[in-house]
C-alpha positions in Angstrom: 5.9 31.3 42.6 6.1 31.0 39.0 9.6 31.1 36.6 10.7 34.3 36.4 13.1 36.6 38.1 12.6 38.6 41.4 13.7 41.3 42.6 14.4 40.3 47.0 14.9 43.0 49.5 16.0 41.5 53.1 16.0 44.3 56.2 17.1 43.4 59.2 16.1 45.0 62.5 18.0 47.7 62.7 17.1 48.6 58.7 20.0 47.7 57.2 18.9 45.9 53.5 20.3 43.9 51.2 18.8 43.6 48.3 19.2 40.5 45.2 17.9 39.4 41.9 16.8 35.7 41.8 16.4 34.0 38.5 13.6 31.1 39.5 14.2 28.0 36.6 11.7 25.8 35.7 12.4 22.4 34.1 10.4 21.7 30.0 7.7 20.1 30.6 7.9 16.4 30.1 7.4 15.3 26.7 7.1 11.2 25.5 7.8 9.6 21.9 6.8 6.0 21.9 7.8 3.7 19.5 4.6 0.7 19.9 5.0 -2.7 18.7 2.1 -5.8 18.7 3.2 -9.4 19.7 4.4 -11.8 16.5 1.6 -13.4 16.8 -1.6 -15.0 18.0 -0.9 -15.3 22.0 3.1 -13.9 22.5 4.4 -11.8 24.7 6.9 -10.1 22.5 4.7 -7.1 22.8 7.1 -3.7 23.5 6.7 -0.3 24.1 10.2 2.1 23.1 10.5 5.2 24.7 12.0 8.0 24.8 11.8 10.2 27.9 12.9 14.4 28.1 11.7 17.3 30.0 10.8 16.8 33.6 13.4 16.2 35.9 15.1 12.5 35.8 14.7 10.1 37.4 11.2 9.7 36.3 8.7 6.5 37.3 6.9 4.8 34.4 3.9 3.5 35.2 2.3 1.2 32.8 -1.7 -0.3 34.1 0.1 1.3 37.6 3.0 -0.5 37.2 6.3 0.4 37.7 9.0 -0.4 35.4 12.5 0.8 36.4 13.8 -0.1 33.1 11.5 2.5 31.1 13.0 2.6 28.0 12.5 -0.5 26.5 8.7 -1.4 28.1 8.8 -6.2 27.1 7.3 -9.1 27.1 3.2 -6.8 26.6 0.7 -9.0 25.3 -2.5 -7.7 24.2 -4.7 -5.3 25.3 -5.0 -2.0 26.2 -2.9 0.6 27.7 -1.6 2.9 29.6 1.3 5.3 30.7 2.5 8.2 32.9 5.4 9.5 33.9 6.6 11.4 37.0 9.3 12.8 37.2 11.5 13.7 40.9 9.7 16.6 41.7 5.9 15.0 41.4 5.0 16.4 37.3 3.1 13.8 35.5 3.1 13.2 32.0 0.4 10.9 31.0 0.7 9.4 27.2 -2.9 8.3 24.9 -4.2 4.8 25.6 -2.7 2.7 23.5 -3.7 -1.2 22.6 -1.7 -3.7 21.3 -3.4 -6.2 19.0 -2.9 -9.8 18.3 -1.0 -11.0 15.0 -3.4 -13.6 13.7 -0.1 -15.9 12.3 0.2 -19.2 15.0 2.7 -18.6 17.3 3.8 -22.4 17.0 4.0 -25.2 15.1 4.0 -28.5 16.8 6.0 -31.2 14.2 3.2 -34.2 15.3 6.7 -37.1 13.9 9.6 -36.8 13.4 12.7 -39.2 12.1 15.8 -38.9 15.1 17.9 -41.1 12.8 20.5 -39.5 11.2 20.3 -38.0 7.7 20.4 -35.0 8.7 16.4 -34.1 7.6 14.4 -34.2 10.5 16.8 -35.8 13.6 15.5 -33.4 15.3 12.1 -32.4 16.9 11.9 -28.6 16.2 9.2 -26.7 16.6 8.9 -23.4 15.1 7.9 -19.8 16.7 9.8 -20.6 20.3 12.1 -18.1 20.0 8.9 -15.7 20.6 8.8 -16.0 23.8 10.9 -15.3 26.9 9.5 -18.2 29.0 9.3 -21.9 27.5 8.8 -25.0 29.0 8.8 -28.3 27.2 8.2 -31.9 28.8 7.7 -34.9 26.7 5.9 -38.3 28.5 6.2 -42.4 27.5 2.9 -42.8 28.5 3.2 -44.1 31.9 3.6 -40.4 32.6 7.8 -40.6 32.8 9.1 -37.6 31.8 11.7 -38.2 28.7 13.0 -34.9 27.4 13.0 -31.2 29.9 14.2 -27.7 27.9 13.7 -24.6 29.4 13.8 -20.9 27.3 14.6 -22.2 23.9 17.8 -24.0 25.1 17.6 -27.2 23.1 15.5 -29.6 20.6 14.2 -32.8 21.4 17.3 -36.1 19.4 14.7 -38.1 21.0 16.6 -39.5 23.4 16.1 -39.9 27.8 19.9 -40.9 29.4 22.4 -40.8 26.2 19.4 -43.6 24.1 17.5 -43.6 22.0 13.6 -44.2 22.2 12.4 -46.2 21.1 10.4 -45.9 17.9 6.5 -44.9 19.1 4.2 -41.5 19.8 5.1 -39.9 23.2 3.0 -36.8 24.5 4.0 -33.0 25.3 3.2 -30.4 27.4 4.3 -27.1 26.5 3.9 -23.7 28.3 4.8 -20.2 28.0 5.2 -18.1 29.7 3.3 -19.2 32.4 -0.2 -19.6 30.9 -1.2 -20.7 27.7 -0.6 -24.0 27.4 0.0 -26.7 24.5 -0.6 -31.0 25.2 -0.2 -33.2 21.9 1.3 -36.5 21.0 4.6 -36.1 19.3 5.6 -39.4 17.3 9.2 -40.8 16.8 9.9 -42.7 13.2 13.2 -44.5 12.3 
C-alpha cells in the first residue's frame, strides 16, 4: 500500500463488522549532504568524506565503493581516486550520491632532512621529518651500514635523537626506510654531524 488514509472493514462469518480508519505513513526520501576533502599532499591517505543523512529509517548502511562503513558520518583515510557512496536504510530503501573524485595535491607530503646535528645546541638536534602528521600509519626505521636497526618509530610518536641504546651513534651516514600506511615507501640516507 502507498502512504495515505484507508478505511478498513472487517466482517466475521456472522456478518458482524468493525470499521476502522488507518493512516499509513511512509518515511521521507533519504537525503545525503556531503563535504568531500582531497588528500593534503601527493600520496597521502587523509582525504575524507563527511556525510549528513536524513530521511529513511535509521540505522543506515553506507557503502563506499561497495565497502560497508559503520562509522559513516566521517569516512577517513581516503586516497586520491574515484568513489561512489550508496546508502541503504533499515527498510532496504536506497540512495546514491553522484560519483566523486579525490585529487592529490601536488605538494610533496614529506620533507626528509638528509642530515642533522644532535650536539645539544638546540638546533637540528633531532631528525625531524615534516609531513608525517599527514599519515595515520607510519613506520620509520634507521639502520647502520651493517644492517643493524638503530631506531624504530611507529605512527609519528617521536623524532630520532641520533642515539642507540641511550648512546650517541658515531658521525656518519645511516640508511632509512619510511613506510606510509603499509604501501608507500621512502628509502635514503641521513647523515649525523657533531
